[in-house]
N, C-alpha and C positions, 0 to 999 in steps of 0.2 A: 504494499500499499504506499503509494507516494504522496507526501503531504503537500498540500498547496500553500502559497505564500500567506493566505489568510489564516489558514489553520495553524501554520508555524507562528504567526503573530499571537494568535489566541493562546497557544501553548507557551510561547515566551512569557506572556503576561502572567499565566498561571504559575510558571516555574519561579517567578520573583519571590512568591511567599513560601516556598518549600525549603527545607533544610538539605544540606548535603549529606547524603547517606553512603555514598560509594566512594572509597579512597583508594587510589592506585599508587602504590609505593615502588620501592626498588625491585620487588618481585614482578612487577609487571601484571599482565593479565593471565591468570591461571584458572584451573577448573573450579576452585572454590569461589573465585571472584565472579565468574560467570554465573555460578549457581545463585549466589547472593543477589546478583543483578536481576536474574530471572524471577526469584521470589519477590523481590521489591517491585518490579514491574507488574507482576500479576496482581499485587496487593494495591498498588498505588496508580499504575499506569504511566505516571510521570516521575522520573527520578533525576536527581542532580548528583554529578560526580565530580571529584577533584583529583588532579594529578599532583603529586608531591615533587619537590625539586629533586629528590633522590631518584626519581623515576627515570628510565632512559627514554620514555615516550613522552611526546607532546600531548596536550589534551586533544587536539584534532586527531592525531594518530590513534589515541586510546578510544576515543568515541567511534571512529571509523573501524576499528577492529572489533569493538564490543557490540556494535550495532547488528552485524549479520549473526554473531554467535548468540545473541538474544532475541533474534527476529524483531528488532525495534528499529526506530527511525531517529536519526540525530536531528534534534530540534535546533540546537545552537552550541557554539563553542565560543567562549570569551575567556581569554587568558588561560588560567589553569583549570577553568571549570567547563563543564558540558552538561547537556541536558538530553535525556533519551525518552522516547514515548513509545509505548505499545498498548493497544487496545486490550483490555482484559478479556479473558475467554470465559470468565465467570459470568453466568446469566443472572445469579442472584445478588450481584454487586449493586448496591443502591446508589452510590455516589460516583457513577461513571462519568467520564468526561465526554460531553457531547460536542463534537466538532462541528464548526460552521461549514456550510456548503459553498461551493462556488470557487472561482479563481482569484 
């Protein structure tokens, strides 16, 4: 699913109010980090991550590597932080993010 510019703008606005929950350090992206991201995306749909200075990856590299591994979309990358989005597969989730339509 490719996000439109309006949808990205909507998600960037929602990401302003969330805490950073994914930290990438010197170990980089390993299986346990991917599992943590998958769990968080299923529960929240929108997560914010940060790359520490000790990491060999930039925030853009980390986001672009993590997105296909978690079947998510990169919403934005700013400095050492990045935002990922994936629609939840849980039908009973009450606070789902409803994306705007159009381009």
